[in-house]
C-alpha positions in Angstrom: 2.4 25.4 29.4 -0.2 23.1 27.7 0.0 21.5 24.4 -2.7 20.2 22.2 -3.0 16.7 20.6 -5.4 16.2 17.7 -6.8 12.7 17.4 -7.4 12.2 13.7 -9.5 9.5 11.9 -7.6 6.6 10.4 -10.8 5.2 8.8 -13.8 6.7 7.0 -17.2 5.9 8.5 -19.5 7.1 11.3 -17.8 8.2 14.6 -19.7 7.5 17.8 -18.6 8.6 21.2 -20.0 9.3 24.6 -17.0 11.4 25.6 -17.7 14.9 27.0 -15.7 18.1 26.8 -13.9 18.8 30.1 -13.3 15.2 31.0 -9.8 13.9 31.9 -8.7 10.8 30.1 -5.8 8.4 30.3 -3.5 7.2 27.5 -4.9 4.0 26.0 -8.6 4.8 26.9 -11.3 3.9 24.4 -12.9 7.2 23.3 -15.2 5.9 20.7 -15.8 3.7 17.7 -15.9 4.1 13.9 -18.7 2.2 12.2 -19.1 1.3 8.5 -21.7 3.6 7.1 -23.2 0.8 4.9 -23.2 -2.3 7.1 -23.1 -0.8 10.6 -20.2 -3.0 11.6 -17.4 -1.6 13.8 -14.4 -0.6 11.6 -12.2 0.6 14.4 -12.1 1.1 18.2 -10.6 4.5 18.8 -8.1 4.8 21.6 -6.1 7.9 22.7 -2.3 7.7 22.8 -2.0 10.5 25.3 -3.5 11.5 28.7 -5.1 14.9 29.2 -8.1 17.1 29.2 -10.7 16.7 26.4 -11.1 20.2 24.9 -13.2 19.3 21.8 -15.2 16.4 20.5 -16.6 15.9 17.0 -20.4 15.8 17.0 -20.9 15.4 13.3 -20.6 11.6 12.9 -19.7 11.3 9.3 -15.9 10.9 8.9 -13.4 10.8 6.1 -9.8 9.7 6.8 -7.8 12.5 8.5 -10.8 14.3 10.0 -10.4 15.6 13.6 -12.3 13.5 16.1 -11.0 14.7 19.5 -8.6 17.4 20.7 -6.8 16.8 24.0 -4.9 19.3 26.1 -1.7 17.8 27.6 0.9 19.1 30.0 4.1 20.2 28.3 6.0 17.1 29.7 3.5 14.7 28.1 3.7 16.6 24.8 7.5 16.3 24.8 7.2 12.5 25.3 4.6 12.3 22.5 6.8 14.2 20.1 9.7 11.9 20.8 7.5 8.8 20.2 6.2 10.2 16.9 9.7 11.1 15.7 10.9 7.6 16.6 8.2 6.2 14.3 9.3 8.4 11.5 6.4 10.9 11.6 
C-alpha cells in the first residue's frame, strides 16, 4: 500500500526545480529553491523530509504559503514513520 506526502510551500515566492515526475528521491534531498519575486534572492532551499517516488511537480512558479510544490508516493512503512514524526512535533 502506498501513501502520499504533499510538500507544501513555507514561503511565498517563485519555486524553481529541475525535478521530474517519476524520479525516486531520498529524504533530505534538495528538490528546488524558492526565490524572492522582487529581488531574485533565494528565500528557501526546499528539501524533502521523506523518500519516495515523485508523482507530481508544480510547474507554475508563483507560490503563496501553503501551496503544493511536490507530491511524493511513499511505501506504507515510510508513511507510518512520517506520521509518528509529525505527531511528535504536535502537528
